[in-house]
KOLVEX-686418 format. One line per 10 residues: number of its first residue (from 0); for each residue x, z, y of C-alpha. Coordinates in nm, 4 decimals, decimal comma, padded with zeros to 6 digits. Last residue first. Example, Ala and Ser with C-alpha at 12.3 -4.5 7.8 and 13.67 -1.06 7.14 Angstrom:
BEGIN
1) 01,3670/00,7140/-00,1060 ~ 01,2300/00,7800/-00,4500
% end
This chain:
BEGIN
485) 12,4997/09,4142/08,2046 ~ 12,2140/09,1752/08,1450 ~ 12,1567/08,8934/08,3929 ~ 11,8293/08,9386/08,5780 ~ 11,5354/08,7296/08,4625 ~ 11,4079/08,3826/08,5484 ~ 11,1073/08,2946/08,3336 ~ 11,0431/08,0005/08,1018 ~ 10,7312/07,8194/07,9811 ~ 10,5845/07,8604/08,3295
475) 10,5064/07,4885/08,3506 ~ 10,6456/07,4599/08,7052 ~ 10,9661/07,6416/08,6000 ~ 11,0936/07,8039/08,9205 ~ 10,8073/08,0489/08,8949 ~ 10,5533/08,1411/09,1619 ~ 10,2302/07,9853/09,0409 ~ 09,9751/07,9823/08,7599 ~ 09,6409/07,8179/08,8325 ~ 09,4258/07,9773/08,5588
465) 09,3248/07,7380/08,2811 ~ 09,2218/07,9753/08,0010 ~ 09,5410/07,8967/07,8089 ~ 09,7578/07,9845/08,1095 ~ 09,5788/08,3174/08,1581 ~ 09,6272/08,3962/07,7861 ~ 09,9994/08,3197/07,8038 ~ 10,0377/08,5380/08,1131 ~ 09,8460/08,8294/07,9534 ~ 10,0508/08,8074/07,6328
455) 10,3734/08,8169/07,8355 ~ 10,2364/09,1168/08,0307 ~ 10,1527/09,3060/07,7101 ~ 10,4941/09,2278/07,5605 ~ 10,6529/09,3809/07,8710 ~ 10,8459/09,2310/08,1623 ~ 10,9927/09,5048/08,3812 ~ 10,9729/09,4493/08,7570 ~ 11,2529/09,3667/09,0004 ~ 11,1064/09,0440/09,1384
445) 10,7259/09,0407/09,1082 ~ 10,5046/09,0123/08,8007 ~ 10,1283/08,9666/08,7690 ~ 10,1474/08,8913/09,1410 ~ 09,8222/08,9097/09,3407 ~ 09,7565/08,5569/09,4679 ~ 09,3753/08,5657/09,4336 ~ 09,3853/08,2682/09,3991 ~ 09,6325/08,1815/09,2642 ~ 09,7337/08,3391/08,9341
435) 10,0743/08,4989/08,9668 ~ 10,4318/08,5167/08,8404 ~ 10,7022/08,5876/09,0965 ~ 11,0787/08,5780/09,0454 ~ 11,3651/08,7983/08,9233 ~ 11,1940/08,9637/08,6248 ~ 11,3765/09,2458/08,4459 ~ 11,4014/09,1966/08,0683 ~ 11,2240/09,3864/07,7883 ~ 10,9865/09,1027/07,7095
425) 11,1279/08,7629/07,8090 ~ 11,1442/08,6056/07,4622 ~ 10,7993/08,4447/07,4662 ~ 10,8532/08,3285/07,8238 ~ 11,1701/08,1413/07,7233 ~ 11,4751/08,2633/07,9203 ~ 11,6331/08,1512/08,2477 ~ 11,9265/08,3523/08,3785 ~ 11,9744/08,5415/08,7027 ~ 12,2378/08,6529/08,9479
415) 12,0791/08,8730/09,2125 ~ 11,8906/08,7376/09,5171 ~ 11,5347/08,8057/09,3986 ~ 11,6247/09,1307/09,2247 ~ 11,7990/09,2814/09,5290 ~ 11,5168/09,1764/09,7605 ~ 11,2422/09,3107/09,5311 ~ 11,4072/09,6521/09,4710 ~ 11,5007/09,7041/09,1035 ~ 11,3252/09,8902/08,8193
405) 10,9601/09,8602/08,9183 ~ 10,7057/09,9112/08,6383 ~ 10,4112/09,6741/08,6258 ~ 10,0457/09,7833/08,6686 ~ 09,8435/09,5748/08,4235 ~ 09,4966/09,4675/08,5417 ~ 09,2521/09,4822/08,2515 ~ 09,1774/09,1455/08,0967 ~ 09,1284/09,2501/07,7357 ~ 09,1505/08,9279/07,5390
395) 08,8245/08,7478/07,4684 ~ 08,7375/08,6919/07,1020 ~ 08,4624/08,9582/07,1049 ~ 08,2648/08,7769/07,3758 ~ 08,0461/08,5720/07,1419 ~ 07,9241/08,2631/07,3242 ~ 07,7509/08,1464/07,6423 ~ 07,7713/07,7740/07,7228 ~ 07,4227/07,6292/07,7571 ~ 07,1942/07,9196/07,8490
385) 07,4555/08,1200/08,0399 ~ 07,5737/07,8094/08,2202 ~ 07,2184/07,7190/08,3174 ~ 07,1546/08,0617/08,4701 ~ 07,4829/08,0341/08,6596 ~ 07,3777/07,6912/08,7881 ~ 07,0404/07,8204/08,9056 ~ 07,2017/08,1099/09,0911 ~ 07,4466/07,8733/09,2616 ~ 07,1700/07,6331/09,3626
375) 06,9588/07,9159/09,5025 ~ 07,2555/08,0378/09,7089 ~ 07,3000/07,6868/09,8471 ~ 06,9318/07,6811/09,9437 ~ 06,9837/08,0108/10,1290 ~ 07,2447/07,8538/10,3543 ~ 07,6139/07,9299/10,4036 ~ 07,8204/07,8685/10,7186 ~ 07,8394/08,2328/10,8328 ~ 07,9892/08,3618/10,5105
365) 07,9533/08,3888/10,1352 ~ 08,2631/08,3598/09,9181 ~ 08,1612/08,3224/09,5539 ~ 08,4001/08,5294/09,3468 ~ 08,4233/08,4982/08,9701 ~ 08,5188/08,7683/08,7264 ~ 08,6861/08,8555/08,3957 ~ 08,9982/08,6441/08,3471 ~ 09,0069/08,5306/08,7090 ~ 08,7762/08,2832/08,8804
355) 08,8164/08,1764/09,2394 ~ 08,6550/08,0840/09,5698 ~ 08,3573/07,8884/09,4362 ~ 08,3179/07,5106/09,4391 ~ 07,9811/07,3918/09,3109 ~ 07,9598/07,0322/09,1894 ~ 07,7461/07,1413/08,8903 ~ 07,9376/07,0209/08,5832 ~ 08,3011/07,0132/08,6962 ~ 08,2956/07,2761/08,9738
345) 08,0562/07,5280/08,8206 ~ 08,2047/07,4725/08,4751 ~ 08,5609/07,5301/08,5998 ~ 08,4700/07,8557/08,7768 ~ 08,2763/07,9723/08,4695 ~ 08,5916/07,9154/08,2631 ~ 08,8045/08,0959/08,5251 ~ 08,5715/08,3964/08,5037 ~ 08,6270/08,4225/08,1303 ~ 08,3271/08,3309/07,9181
335) 08,1610/08,5257/07,6371 ~ 07,8355/08,5940/07,8245 ~ 07,9457/08,9577/07,8662 ~ 08,2742/08,8312/08,0140 ~ 08,1199/08,7125/08,3400 ~ 08,1613/08,9852/08,6029 ~ 08,0408/08,8605/08,9429 ~ 08,1891/08,9283/09,2869 ~ 07,9641/08,8247/09,5753 ~ 08,1525/08,9883/09,8629
325) 07,9200/09,0347/10,1626 ~ 07,8376/09,3810/10,0253 ~ 08,1752/09,5235/10,1271 ~ 08,1940/09,8422/09,9225 ~ 08,2914/10,1956/10,0236 ~ 08,5080/10,4803/09,8953 ~ 08,5681/10,3054/09,5643 ~ 08,8655/10,5009/09,4281 ~ 08,7185/10,8120/09,5901 ~ 08,3663/10,8473/09,7318
315) 08,2112/10,6939/09,4194 ~ 08,0812/10,3593/09,5468 ~ 08,0190/10,1229/09,2539 ~ 07,6415/10,1216/09,3143 ~ 07,7148/09,9445/09,6430 ~ 07,7739/09,6116/09,4698 ~ 07,8493/09,4416/09,1418 ~ 07,7156/09,1087/09,0253 ~ 07,7056/09,1702/08,6499 ~ 07,6255/08,8691/08,4331
305) 07,4651/08,8760/08,0892 ~ 07,1132/08,8896/08,2316 ~ 06,9587/08,6419/08,4737 ~ 06,8168/08,9318/08,6783 ~ 07,1679/09,0345/08,7822 ~ 07,2183/08,6911/08,9358 ~ 06,8974/08,7194/09,1414 ~ 06,9812/09,0652/09,2788 ~ 07,3368/08,9702/09,3732 ~ 07,2186/08,6454/09,5341
295) 06,9665/08,8363/09,7473 ~ 07,2316/09,0904/09,8461 ~ 07,4718/08,8109/09,9427 ~ 07,2070/08,6249/10,1424 ~ 07,0950/08,9375/10,3289 ~ 07,4523/09,0411/10,4098 ~ 07,5319/08,6904/10,5371 ~ 07,2185/08,6966/10,7536 ~ 07,3317/09,0243/10,9130 ~ 07,6715/08,8598/10,9499
285) 07,5222/08,5983/11,1790 ~ 07,3185/08,8467/11,3870 ~ 07,6121/09,0783/11,4523 ~ 07,8506/08,7883/11,5019 ~ 07,6493/08,6028/11,7664 ~ 07,8255/08,6574/12,1002 ~ 08,1557/08,8144/11,9913 ~ 08,1548/08,6124/11,6691 ~ 08,1068/08,2783/11,8445 ~ 08,3606/08,3628/12,1130
275) 08,6192/08,4602/11,8504 ~ 08,5412/08,1372/11,6647 ~ 08,5957/07,9255/11,9774 ~ 08,9348/08,0835/12,0513 ~ 09,0533/08,0778/11,6916 ~ 08,9433/07,7152/11,6585 ~ 09,1226/07,6329/11,9837 ~ 09,4482/07,7727/11,8438 ~ 09,4133/07,5883/11,5114 ~ 09,3432/07,2499/11,6721
265) 09,6087/07,3346/11,9301 ~ 09,8641/07,3324/11,6497 ~ 10,1672/07,5474/11,7299 ~ 10,4957/07,3640/11,7675 ~ 10,7440/07,6525/11,8076 ~ 10,6541/07,7589/11,4529 ~ 10,6507/08,1261/11,3593 ~ 10,9564/08,2718/11,1846 ~ 11,1630/08,4782/11,4277 ~ 10,8917/08,4386/11,6909
255) 10,6685/08,6878/11,5122 ~ 10,9440/08,9500/11,5287 ~ 10,9844/08,9011/11,9038 ~ 10,6084/08,9342/11,9538 ~ 10,6117/09,2553/11,7513 ~ 10,8704/09,3901/11,9969 ~ 10,6408/09,3064/12,2899 ~ 10,3505/09,4676/12,1041 ~ 10,5170/09,8088/12,0992 ~ 10,2690/09,9792/11,8683
245) 10,0673/10,2974/11,9228 ~ 09,8419/10,0962/12,1572 ~ 09,6811/09,9302/11,8557 ~ 09,7829/09,5962/11,7103 ~ 09,5840/09,3002/11,5805 ~ 09,7390/08,9969/11,4106 ~ 09,4906/08,7120/11,4014 ~ 09,4654/08,4091/11,1742 ~ 09,4478/08,0308/11,1595 ~ 09,5595/07,8536/10,8411
235) 09,2170/07,7010/10,7649 ~ 09,0111/07,6417/11,0788 ~ 08,8009/07,9203/11,2293 ~ 08,4725/08,0483/11,0804 ~ 08,5267/08,4235/11,0731 ~ 08,4834/08,4889/10,6997 ~ 08,8004/08,3198/10,5784 ~ 08,9521/08,1327/10,8739 ~ 08,9712/08,4466/11,0856 ~ 09,1977/08,6111/10,8317
225) 09,2702/08,9432/11,0019 ~ 09,6064/09,1185/10,9740 ~ 09,5884/09,4752/11,0992 ~ 09,8260/09,7058/11,2865 ~ 09,8361/10,0722/11,3901 ~ 09,5249/10,1829/11,2040 ~ 09,2821/10,3965/11,4049 ~ 08,9753/10,3623/11,1797 ~ 08,8084/10,1480/11,4482 ~ 09,1076/09,9145/11,4431
215) 09,1042/09,8846/11,0641 ~ 08,7309/09,8165/11,0379 ~ 08,4830/10,0634/10,8873 ~ 08,2673/09,9412/10,5996 ~ 07,9554/09,7398/10,6941 ~ 07,6395/09,8828/10,8534 ~ 07,8043/09,8902/11,1991 ~ 07,8373/09,5120/11,1948 ~ 08,0760/09,2980/11,4035 ~ 08,4252/09,4258/11,3295
205) 08,3721/09,4315/10,9526 ~ 08,3170/09,0538/10,9613 ~ 08,6896/08,9773/10,9795 ~ 08,7513/09,1813/10,6635 ~ 08,8931/08,9605/10,3906 ~ 09,2445/08,9248/10,5299 ~ 09,2387/09,2886/10,6403 ~ 09,5865/09,3710/10,5142 ~ 09,6088/09,7006/10,6986 ~ 09,9264/09,8608/10,8298
195) 09,9358/10,2364/10,8904 ~ 10,2348/10,3888/11,0690 ~ 10,3960/10,7077/10,9422 ~ 10,4602/11,0127/11,1594 ~ 10,3479/11,2558/10,8878 ~ 10,0210/11,3484/11,0622 ~ 09,9799/10,9770/11,1371 ~ 09,9793/10,8990/10,7669 ~ 09,7200/11,1582/10,6689 ~ 09,4847/11,0687/10,9555
185) 09,5189/10,6953/10,8859 ~ 09,4428/10,7517/10,5165 ~ 09,1340/10,9526/10,6175 ~ 09,0034/10,6665/10,8312 ~ 09,0749/10,4096/10,5613 ~ 08,8849/10,5781/10,2806 ~ 08,9438/10,2761/10,0560 ~ 08,7276/09,9652/10,0269 ~ 08,6536/09,7412/09,7264 ~ 08,5023/09,4007/09,8110
175) 08,6534/09,1927/09,5275 ~ 08,9232/09,0354/09,7454 ~ 09,0148/09,3881/09,8528 ~ 08,8658/09,5332/10,1694 ~ 09,0931/09,6768/10,2901 ~ 09,4333/09,6305/10,1302 ~ 09,6389/09,9244/10,2618 ~ 10,0007/09,9406/10,3790 ~ 10,1711/10,2721/10,4556 ~ 10,4641/10,3225/10,6898
165) 10,7981/10,4936/10,7518 ~ 10,8647/10,6587/10,4156 ~ 11,1157/10,9436/10,4569 ~ 10,8666/11,2029/10,3324 ~ 10,8664/11,0276/09,9933 ~ 10,7466/11,2810/09,7333 ~ 10,5012/11,4411/09,9773 ~ 10,3879/11,0998/10,1011 ~ 10,3342/10,9730/09,7463 ~ 10,1320/11,2856/09,6581
155) 09,9207/11,2524/09,9736 ~ 09,8607/10,8868/09,8875 ~ 09,7476/10,9745/09,5346 ~ 09,5092/11,2377/09,6721 ~ 09,3761/10,9881/09,9288 ~ 09,2745/10,7397/09,6619 ~ 09,3811/10,3799/09,7189 ~ 09,1011/10,1420/09,6221 ~ 09,0139/09,9779/09,2905 ~ 09,2191/09,7447/09,0749
145) 09,0214/09,4971/08,8699 ~ 08,9630/09,4446/08,4974 ~ 08,5844/09,4644/08,5313 ~ 08,5469/09,6884/08,2255 ~ 08,8614/09,8959/08,2751 ~ 08,8021/09,9591/08,6444 ~ 09,1602/10,0350/08,7428 ~ 09,2758/10,3344/08,9482 ~ 09,5200/10,2396/09,2191 ~ 09,8964/10,2400/09,1589
135) 10,0610/10,3993/09,4596 ~ 10,3751/10,1907/09,4800 ~ 10,6749/10,2965/09,6836 ~ 10,8255/09,9673/09,7970 ~ 11,1802/09,9595/09,9406 ~ 11,2449/09,7467/10,2499 ~ 11,4952/09,4625/10,2055 ~ 11,3684/09,2457/10,4921 ~ 11,2988/08,9103/10,3304 ~ 11,2235/09,0227/09,9749
125) 10,9996/09,2940/10,1217 ~ 10,8129/09,0247/10,3181 ~ 10,7650/08,8268/09,9958 ~ 10,6155/09,1432/09,8463 ~ 10,3495/09,1450/10,1176 ~ 10,2911/08,7687/10,1108 ~ 10,2230/08,7922/09,7347 ~ 09,8940/08,9691/09,8050 ~ 09,8897/09,3363/09,7127 ~ 09,7736/09,4881/09,3836
115) 10,0783/09,7217/09,3727 ~ 09,9318/09,9613/09,6301 ~ 10,1536/10,0492/09,9254 ~ 10,3971/10,3086/10,0593 ~ 10,6865/10,1571/10,2563 ~ 11,0390/10,2941/10,2302 ~ 11,3350/10,2023/10,4501 ~ 11,6422/10,0407/10,2924 ~ 11,6238/09,7280/10,5068 ~ 11,3709/09,7656/10,7880
105) 11,0119/09,8734/10,8352 ~ 10,7367/09,8155/11,0920 ~ 10,8178/09,4804/11,2580 ~ 10,8917/09,2997/10,9321 ~ 10,5745/09,4439/10,7771 ~ 10,3341/09,3264/11,0470 ~ 10,5153/08,9945/11,0828 ~ 10,4770/08,9418/10,7081 ~ 10,1070/09,0205/10,7090 ~ 10,0368/08,7956/11,0066
95) 10,2453/08,5085/10,8660 ~ 10,0607/08,5294/10,5326 ~ 09,7391/08,5489/10,7338 ~ 09,7894/08,1807/10,8015 ~ 10,0875/08,0300/10,9757 ~ 09,9027/07,9629/11,3036 ~ 09,8764/08,3196/11,4321 ~ 09,7025/08,4132/11,7576 ~ 09,8240/08,7619/11,8487 ~ 09,5932/09,0411/11,9571
85) 09,6646/09,3468/12,1715 ~ 09,5108/09,6899/12,2301 ~ 09,2512/09,6252/11,9621 ~ 08,8716/09,6607/11,9656 ~ 08,8086/09,3284/11,7933 ~ 08,6308/09,1570/12,0834 ~ 08,8695/09,3074/12,3403 ~ 09,1765/09,1975/12,1463 ~ 09,0284/08,8494/12,1088 ~ 08,9629/08,8291/12,4828
75) 09,3226/08,9300/12,5516 ~ 09,4447/08,6649/12,3063 ~ 09,2412/08,3991/12,4900 ~ 09,3851/08,5099/12,8248 ~ 09,7408/08,4876/12,6941 ~ 09,6640/08,1482/12,5404 ~ 09,5269/08,0253/12,8752 ~ 09,8094/08,1590/13,0937 ~ 10,1414/08,3332/13,0198 ~ 10,1946/08,2862/12,6466
65) 10,5536/08,3062/12,5198 ~ 10,5811/08,1570/12,1716 ~ 10,2209/08,0317/12,1867 ~ 10,2909/07,8100/12,4874 ~ 10,0497/07,7377/12,7738 ~ 09,8009/07,4469/12,7744 ~ 09,8345/07,3390/13,1412 ~ 10,2147/07,3677/13,1192 ~ 10,2574/07,1709/12,7991 ~ 10,2549/07,2590/12,4289
55) 10,2004/06,9526/12,2124 ~ 09,8744/06,7786/12,1322 ~ 09,6341/06,7293/11,8441 ~ 09,3321/06,7086/12,0748 ~ 09,3076/06,3292/12,0681 ~ 09,3495/06,3468/11,6884 ~ 09,0238/06,5465/11,6646 ~ 08,8206/06,3385/11,9073 ~ 08,9220/06,0165/11,7335 ~ 08,8008/06,1286/11,3933
45) 08,9848/06,3014/11,1108 ~ 08,9893/06,0250/10,8495 ~ 08,9686/05,7292/11,0877 ~ 09,2351/05,8748/11,3160 ~ 09,4628/05,9369/11,0170 ~ 09,4120/05,5789/10,8983 ~ 09,4841/05,4538/11,2521 ~ 09,8275/05,6202/11,2715 ~ 10,0051/05,5093/11,5873 ~ 09,6911/05,5169/11,8008
35) 09,5970/05,8657/11,6813 ~ 09,6395/06,0487/12,0128 ~ 10,0019/05,9337/12,0329 ~ 10,0914/05,9415/11,6574 ~ 10,4292/06,0704/11,7691 ~ 10,3234/06,4253/11,8365 ~ 10,5108/06,4541/12,0705 ~ 10,5700/06,3589/12,4323 ~ 10,5290/06,0428/12,6399 ~ 10,1518/06,0824/12,6389
25) 09,9423/05,9095/12,9117 ~ 09,6931/06,1695/13,0399 ~ 09,3255/06,0720/13,0017 ~ 09,2099/06,3543/13,2356 ~ 08,8902/06,4198/13,0399 ~ 09,0823/06,5279/12,7312 ~ 09,2993/06,7656/12,9352 ~ 08,9918/06,9450/13,0734 ~ 08,8457/06,9808/12,7249 ~ 09,1775/07,1178/12,6011
15) 09,1890/07,3756/12,8817 ~ 08,8317/07,4856/12,8040 ~ 08,9132/07,5272/12,4337 ~ 09,2170/07,7378/12,5184 ~ 09,0212/07,9525/12,7655 ~ 08,7089/08,0199/12,5575 ~ 08,4868/08,2240/12,7926 ~ 08,1507/08,3616/12,6791 ~ 08,3337/08,6858/12,5974 ~ 08,3452/08,7687/12,9683
5) 07,9658/08,7623/12,9833 ~ 07,9487/09,0039/12,6909 ~ 08,2037/09,2349/12,8553 ~ 07,9988/09,2375/13,1781 ~ 07,6809/09,3025/12,9781 ~ 07,8474/09,6019/12,8116
% end
């Protein structure tokens, strides 16, 4: 163990960059700003040290498309730290990790079992490769308006009805902290020869505390996408793709290189390297503090009254098999305000930026960079908002998650002939584009799904409340693209 710990003190990409910086090499390569000299405003904004390290691939720094030296070593250290057989540094966000995971595991016409409350990157991958989704619609908490975890009985039923499915994808944990029985899902899938893919965008910390829900690699999943920039402390857009020894990592590498940039940012790569070292050496202690802060915030918010910061009490052994207590998810509708309204008030009136607000909840993302005084400020602001802005909640529309019905495969619907119709007249038609609030980026509608009156009403209500609506060709979302009739 001590030998592994000592090994984890290395940060090969960071060390190579530091060595390059000291050499004062004259650049006749890209990027064209030439260590910031050609763009002084950029250098002033980011700092000289930062633009000095924004460099191109070269022999001493390796190449992300085919790593043979420092990047290869850094990825090996990441795999060791996360308990994987292989790790890939990803510079296109966890979107690129998720899509590479899916593109390498299923092909056109093959079935993939998954919950419908997936991030848009998952369905985008199905548009790209033509795989067929088999949705296991999770149970919905009717009060909170959120989807829960995937129940093993529902998965067994889907597997029995679709024995030709080649893989299963699981969100674990969800944005709201809900966890499924991942270990049992892996057992069921592997018994049927199906691979298990885990969208673990919100689960970096699970690898460094035994008192948190089980991680994908520990549960035996075949692949997992880990958003290091979310709870792991690396720069935005940096991510990891982890694979177990059941996967041909060389083939996965080829899939990644179909879409990943050939000009990887060394700012992102070094941040992954440094963050992995930080978590390997100090993650257990750091995330212990995160747990304490989140639990303290949960207790204080619940004492205000009117809010519900939910936690471990939701665990029921089925649809909520476990709960990630680092997620500070708060239900707001009992004070008469939608989550997005509380989000706006916190930002506009209190200079507090939280992760997102939906129609019923807010999420304050707590991680290794937070301080207890910031938690106190958030709690105080929420108390103020209740006192100053609360109102009768009876006028709020029911915000329960609506599980759409799939009529056409995503790829077929996305590329089929389509017409544009007014949103108010779209009910009864088949959608050919995405409609979503971002964040969290879970589509309200995806290509191939039936538009209902209830969904139209939900979209209009979300727009009125100020949700950031995305995905449609019409930037105002007054019209939707639907499949041609006949």
